[in-house]
Structures are given as structure tokens and as C-alpha cells.
N, C-alpha and C positions, 0 to 999 in steps of 0.2 A: 504494500500500500504506500502511495506517495501523494499526499495532497500538497501541491506545490506552493500554495498561498493559504494563509489562515482565513477563517470565515469573516473576520472584521475587514480585512483587506478586500475580500471578495464582495462583502456588503457595500463597501465604499465604491468599488468598481461598478456594481449594479446601479447605485445612486448616480454616479458620474455619467454612465452611459445613457440613463433615462433622462436626466435633468438637462433639457435643452431649451429650444425656443418656446414651445408651447407651455412648458413648465414655468417659464419666467413670466410671460405676459398674461396668461390665462387667469391665475389666481388674483393678480393685481386688478385686471379688468373686471373680474367677477365681483370683487369686494367694492370696487368703485361704483358699481351699479346697485349692489345689494345694501350697502351702508349698514344700517342698524340690524338688518336681517342677515348679516354676514355669517353668523354661526350656522344658519340653516343652509345657505348656499354652499358653505364649506363642507358640510356633512355630505351633500350629494356629490360634490367634487372629489372628495377623498375616496368614495366608493369606486368611481370610474377611473380616477387618475392614479390611485394607489392600489386598491383592492384588486381590480381586474388585471392590471399589468403583472402583479405578483402571481395571481392565479395562472396567467398565461405562461409565466416563467416556470412555475412548478409543473404545469401540464407538459411543457416541452421537456423538462428534465425527466419526466416519466417515459418519454419517448426517446431518451438518450440523445436529445438534440437533433434528431433526424427529421428535417423539415418535410421531406416528401412523405414520410410515413405519417407524420402528424396531420397533414392536409389530405392524405389519401382517404380519410373517412368521408370526404365529400365526393369520392370517385377519383380515379387515377388522373384523367385529363382535366376535369373541372378543378380538382384539388391543386394540380400543378399551375393552372392558369390563375387561380386566386392567389396562390403563393407568389407567383411572379408579379401580379398586379400589386400585391401588398408591399413587397420589398421595393418595387419601383417607386411607389408613393413615399416610402420611407427614405429611399435613397435619392437619386438625382432629380426625380420629378416632383418632389414634395417637401418632406421634412428637412432634408439636408440643406437645400437652398433657402428654406424658411429660416433655419438657424443662422445662416450667413447674413441674410437680409435683416434679421432682428439685431444681430451684433452690429451691423452697419448703422441701423437706425438709432441704437443706443449710443454708439460712439459719436454720431453726428450731433448729439446734444452737447458734447464737450468740444468737438472739433467741427464747427459749421462748415459746410461746403465740401465735406469729405466725399470723394468720388466713389460711387458704388462699384463701378467697373474695376477700379484700382484695388479697392478693398476686397472684392470677390476674388480677384486674381491672386492676391497675396494669401488669402484664406485657403484657396484650393491648393496652392503650392505648399503651404504648411501641412495641410491634411495629407498630401502625398508623402511628405517627409516622415510623417508619423505612422503611415500605414503600409509602406512598401515592404517592410519586414513583418510578416503576419505573426510570427511566433513571439514577438516582443510586445504586442499590443496590450494584453491584459495587465502585465506587470507595469508597463508604462503608465496606464490609467490608474491602476490600483495603488501603486506606491508613490507616484509623483503627482499626476494631474488631480486625482480625486481629493487628497488631503488639502491641497491649495484651494481648490474650488469650494470645499465645505467651509474652510476657515474664513474665506472672504465673504461668503454668503451669510454666515452666522454673524460676522462683524457688522454688516450693514443692518441686519435685523435688530441686533441688540442695541446698536447706537441709535437706530430709528425709534425704538421703543423708549429709550431713556429720554430722548429729546422731543418725543411726540407731543404736538399741541392737543388740547382738549377738543372734542368734536361732539356735536349733538345732531348731526344730519340724519334725517329720516327718509327711508326709501319711499318713492311715490307708489310702489306696489306693496300693500300691507300683507299679502298672502305669503305665509311661511312656506307652504307647500309649493307654490309657484317658484320661489327662490331655490328650494331644494331640487326641483326638477331641472331648473336652469343650470344649477351647479353640476348635476349629473351630465347634462348635455355638453357643457364646457369641458368636463373631464374627458369626454370622447375625443375632443379636438387636440388633446395632448398627444394622441396617436401612440401612447406607450404600450397598449395591448398589442398592437401590430409589431412594435419594436421588440417586445418580449420574445416573439417567435424566432426572431433572427439573431438576437443577442445571445440566447441560450447556447447555440452551438459554439460560439466564440468563447463563452465562459467555460463550458465543459471541456473543450479542447485544451484550454490553457491552464486549468486548475486541477484536473483530476487524473490520477492513474491508480485506480483501485478496483478490485473485484468485490470488495466488502460493501454490499448494498446498504446495510444499515448505517455504516459510517458515512457513506456518501449522502444518504438521505438526511441524516442529522446535519451534516455540513451544509447542504443546500438549503434546508429550512432555516438554519441560523443565519446564513448569509442573506437570504431573502428577507428575513425579519429585520436585519440591520438596514438593508436597502430601503425597505418599506418605512421604517421609523424615520430615517433621514429625509425621505421624500415628504412624509406627512408633516414633520417638524418644520421644514422650509415652507411648505404650502401654508401652514397655519400662520407662520411668521409673516409671510408676504401678504396674506389676506388682511390681517389686522394692521399691518403697516400701511396698506392702501386705504383702509378705513380711517385710520388716524389722520392721514394727510389728504383725505378726499376733497376737502374744501379748497386746497391749493392745487388740485390736479384737474379741475374742470376744464374741458376743452383739449386736454392732452390725449393724443392718439395712443392706443393700447401698446403699440410696440415701443413707445418712448417713455412709458410710465416709470420704469425702474431707474432709467437715466436721470429723469427729472427729480424723483425722490432722492436719489443719491446726492445730487447737487444741493438740494434743500437741506439734507441731513448733514452732509459732510463738507459742504462748501465746494467751489468750482475745482480746486486742485485735487481734493480727495474724490470729488465726483468723477474726475477723469480716471482715477484708479478703479472706481466702481464700474465705470464703463468698460474698462479693460477686463474686469472680472466677468462681466456679461459676455464679452467676446471670448474669454477663456472657457466659460461654461458652454457656450454654443459650439466652440471649436471641439471640445471634448466629445460632445454628442455627435457632431458631424463626422469626426474620425470613426466612431463606432458604427454609424449608419452607412458610411461609404465602404468601410471594411466589410460589413455584413452583405451589402449589395454586390460588391465585387466578388466576394467569396461565393455567393449563390450563382451569379452569372458565370463565373469561371468553372465551377464544379457541376452545377445542375443543368445549366442551359447549354454552355459551350463544351461541356465534357472534357475540360482541360486541353482543348485543341489549340487554344490561344493562351499565351503566358499570362501570369498574374499581373505583371507590370503594365502591359498594353490594356488589359481589361480595366485596371485601376485608372489609367489615364483617360480612357473613354468615359468612365463614370464621372470623373472630375470635370472633363470638358462639358459634358451634359449638364452637370450641376451648375457650372459657371454660366451657361446659356440661360438656364431657368431663373437664375437670380435676377436677370434683367427685367423680369415681370414685377419685381419689388415685392415687399412684404404683403401688402393688401391684395395684390394680384394673385399671389400664390395661395393666400387664404381663401379667396373666392373660388379658386379652382379646386381646392381640396375639400371644402365643406360639404358640397352635395355628394361627392363620392364616398366620404366617410359616413355620412348619414345612411347610405344604402348598405355599405359593406360591414359596418361595425356590428349590427345585431347578429348577422350570420357568424362572424368570428367569435362573438361572445358565446353563442350557443355551441359552437365547435369546441371552444376552450373548456366549457364546463362538461360537455359530453365526454371529452377525452380525459378530463380529471376523474370523472365518475367511473368511466369504463375504459381504462387504458388497455392497450394490447398486451398479450402474454409476453413475458420476458424473453422467451425463446424466439418470438417473432422479431423483437427489437434487436436482438444480438445477431440475427442472420445477416 
């Protein structure tokens, strides 16, 4: 038995891979709308943005991280098509460019006039540098990127709470149930359930070499619990941070909320550091998403007929092209597709959790 990283590092890695663009702006925008009903909206958001992704991760672990096997419950060809559509939306056609455009929007609050084309080009080049060697990805995220990311996010939350102004704003919608359902819907938009399906193989390949199922199961559960706790803690902090500063955020677009809060809490110079933190958070998730897409395209679609590096470069060039749609354009493109796909994937996740395939089938 050889578990190459401990469960705390694996949990940090899970958090870092999941926590990207949607995870930053969605809880802030949600609380900005819910105001005094924030606890209700947050409850719904935590179900779909934390509970479901972790359920997806655990379900994928039961299938040994085998994506084709997991989606084959929908039928061989339909399952493959849905798997490819899902990873394409997560990779260069959706979530990855969304991360880059959010990072640009946040950075532009501190550096007005920053070119999106230049910023996207630099971001894609950095992603290539971090992903061209696949076997180092998990350790890089778990030991280096994730601890820095968590520390900086906690810093802005704690500082914001300490200096938070009093507020008595009341939502125009008095229905707690309405805010709860709105929170659940916004949790879908994080796309983390989709990401769980494709992050699991990366995590399994990098952290485990063991035939002891009980040891591995305990390890996976502990690591998932750490990741879920960190996600929930940051979501709660962000929601109440946006509520406390809601009076000063009116008219601010959702993708710029954290950048504006950071400048108000920390001042313009420290606000630049926070903008860099958002860039850092988005970069980490983009690295994981592009690595997952390139891995799927390389192995499952192209059957390793084309090398990993060319596939990675094609993925990043596509990502760069899609970033020209800008943040709102990508969001308008993604939302209707997610509304249709998400219920099917939720049902598949819980079906596979309840009725996993026999172990002998998975090992074949």
C-alpha cells in the first residue's frame, strides 16, 4: 500500500480544483440579491454547490475513476456523447475561459484598461507550463497552489468581517422558500458536479497505489470531507461578506464584486493583491479543467494517436478563442445548456452511488 499524499493535502487539492470562477462570483451575487434572506439562499446553494459535487466525486471513486464506465449507465454511445459534451463545457468551451475572463474582470478593477487578449494569452501560457507534465499536477496543486489560495481567501474574509459596516437592507422578495430555490439554482451554475466526474481520475491516478479497499475508502471520505468543509466555509464567508457590504456594491456587475470588496476592505494597494488572489484561484481551477479535458481527449477520443502536448495546445488555443466572448457572453451561452443537462447528471450520480457496478467489472 502506498498513499502518496495525506488526506489533508488531498482535501486541499479537491478544494483548489473546484474553487474557480463560479465559486467566486456566485455566492457574492446571491447574497447581494438575497440580503437579509441570505441564510436561506445559502442553504440551497450549499446543497448544489457542495453536496452534489462531493456526491459526484464519491460516485466516481466507486467506479475507480473510469469515466466511460460511469457514463455507460446511460448507454454506450449516449453515455460517451454526454461525457464529451460535459468535459467540453468544463474545458475550453465553458468553465475554463469563464475562469480566465473572471480573473481579467477582477484584475481590471485594480488595473483599468487591462487588455483581455493580452491577459488571456498570458493565462493560457501559464496553464500550459503547469500542465504539460501530467504526473506532477496533483502535488503541485496540493502542496503549493492550494495552501496559498486558502490562506489568501481566508485573509480577505476575516479582514472583511472585522471591518464590516452595519447593514439593515431588506430583500424586496420576502419569501424564504423562493430564496432557497434560487440558491439551489445558482449552485448548479458553479458546474462543480460536472467537474467532479473528470477531477476524480486525476486525483486517483496521483494519490493512490493500494489494493486495500477499506483504507482507500477511508482516505477518500476524509479527503472529500476536508474539501467539502473548505468549500462550505468560503461560501459562507463570501455570502455574508457581500451582505455586509451590499449597500456599497449596488450597480457593481457580478464578476467584479470581489475586486470591489477587496479594494473597500483592504485599500487600493492591498486590493491589487486580492485581485491577484482571484487570478490565482481561477488559474488553479483552469489548470485542473484543461488537464482533465486534454486527458479525456487524448485517451478516450483520440486513443493516444496524437501526443499529449499537441492535444494540450489545441485545448488552450480553443480556450483563448472562447475568452473573446467575455464573461457575460460565456455565461449566456452556458446557462441554458446547464439547465437541461444538470438534472440528468444529478440522477446519474445518485443512481451510481446507490447501485455501483460489481468490483470485478470495474477492475476488468
